[in-house]
C-alpha distance (Angstrom), angle and dihedral (degrees) to the residues before:
residue distance angle dihedral
M1 . . .
T2 3.78 . .
G3 3.75 119.3 .
H4 3.78 102.2 34.6
A5 3.74 140.8 66.9
P6 3.79 120.0 -108.1
E7 3.78 116.5 -105.2
S8 3.84 114.5 -91.3
T9 3.79 119.5 -109.6
F10 3.85 91.9 -147.8
N11 3.77 124.1 92.6
A12 3.86 121.2 -141.3
D13 3.77 90.5 -100.8
G14 3.87 91.8 54.4
T15 3.83 97.8 -104.9
R16 3.82 119.5 129.0
K17 3.80 126.0 -111.3
M18 3.72 133.0 -165.2
I19 3.79 113.0 -130.1
A20 3.77 97.5 -170.9
T21 3.82 110.2 67.6
Q22 3.80 121.9 -134.7
Q23 3.81 89.8 -112.2
Q24 3.78 91.4 56.6
C25 3.86 91.2 50.4
E26 3.77 89.5 48.1
D27 3.81 91.6 49.2
K28 3.76 93.0 52.3
N29 3.76 94.1 41.5
L30 3.75 97.5 -122.8
P31 3.78 113.7 177.4
L32 3.83 114.1 -114.5
S33 3.82 89.2 -114.2
F34 3.82 90.1 63.1
R35 3.78 96.9 47.5
D36 3.64 96.7 101.2
Y37 3.86 137.0 122.3
C38 3.83 88.1 -69.6
A39 3.78 97.2 52.9
H40 3.79 90.7 103.8
L41 3.71 89.3 66.3
L42 3.78 95.8 41.3
I43 3.80 93.4 59.1
P44 3.84 95.5 61.9
L45 3.77 88.9 41.0
N46 3.74 92.9 55.7
D47 3.79 90.4 46.3
C48 3.75 91.6 52.1
R49 3.80 90.6 47.6
V50 3.74 92.7 53.2
S51 3.78 93.2 45.2
T52 3.82 92.2 52.0
Y53 3.76 94.9 41.5
Y54 3.86 91.5 -113.9
A55 3.81 93.2 -63.7
P56 3.81 102.9 177.2
W57 3.92 94.9 -141.9
K58 3.89 89.9 53.1
C59 3.84 127.0 82.0
M60 3.84 94.2 23.9
D61 3.80 93.4 144.4
E62 3.83 92.8 53.6
K63 3.73 91.5 43.7
H64 3.86 92.6 50.1
A65 3.82 92.3 49.9
Y66 3.82 90.9 48.3
E67 3.77 94.9 47.5
G68 3.84 90.3 46.5
C69 3.73 90.4 53.5
Q70 3.81 91.1 49.6
Y71 3.81 89.6 50.8
D72 3.80 90.6 48.5
E73 3.81 88.2 52.5
Y74 3.76 91.6 51.5
L75 3.79 91.0 51.5
Y76 3.79 89.1 47.1
R77 3.82 90.9 53.1
K78 3.84 92.6 44.4
I79 3.81 90.8 54.9
K80 3.72 95.2 47.5
K81 3.85 89.7 48.4
S82 3.81 90.7 52.2
E83 3.88 90.4 48.5
Q84 3.79 89.6 50.8
D85 3.81 91.4 47.5
E86 3.82 92.0 49.4
A87 3.82 90.9 47.4
E88 3.86 89.4 50.9
R89 3.76 90.7 49.0
I90 3.72 93.2 50.2
K91 3.81 90.9 47.9
R92 3.85 91.9 47.4
E93 3.75 97.9 43.5
G94 3.85 96.5 32.6
V95 3.81 90.0 -128.5
V96 3.76 111.5 163.6
E97 3.84 102.5 -173.0
K98 3.76 118.8 77.4
V99 3.78 121.8 -139.5
N100 3.75 113.6 -109.2
Y101 3.74 106.1 -150.3
Q102 3.84 93.6 -169.3
D103 3.79 89.9 69.9
R104 3.88 93.1 57.0
P105 3.76 124.8 86.7
Y106 3.74 116.5 -95.1
E107 3.73 94.2 -108.3
E108 3.82 92.8 58.6
R109 3.92 91.2 48.0
K110 3.77 94.5 61.2
L111 3.75 117.0 118.0
S112 3.81 116.8 -126.4
């Protein structure tokens, strides 16, 4: 896995795609809670862990790729949630203008 970036889970039109198939997840006995958009990285990570008897200094490239994917998923969900909250606020308050965060000073743009 070293030396190349993992495949993207986004299509050209912005929709999401699963890279790991349902059959692959079933064959590797992945629990349903782990069958997300990062499952294609978890399968080789689990294979590596089993083959190295879960040695903590092994499989670091696979682990890093999987955790990076999980973090990207977290950021994606966070952005979607803030967009939903903004849409609800606009609907509730009847506000037409959208806040442009690029015009604000850096200190005001920090996430909490």
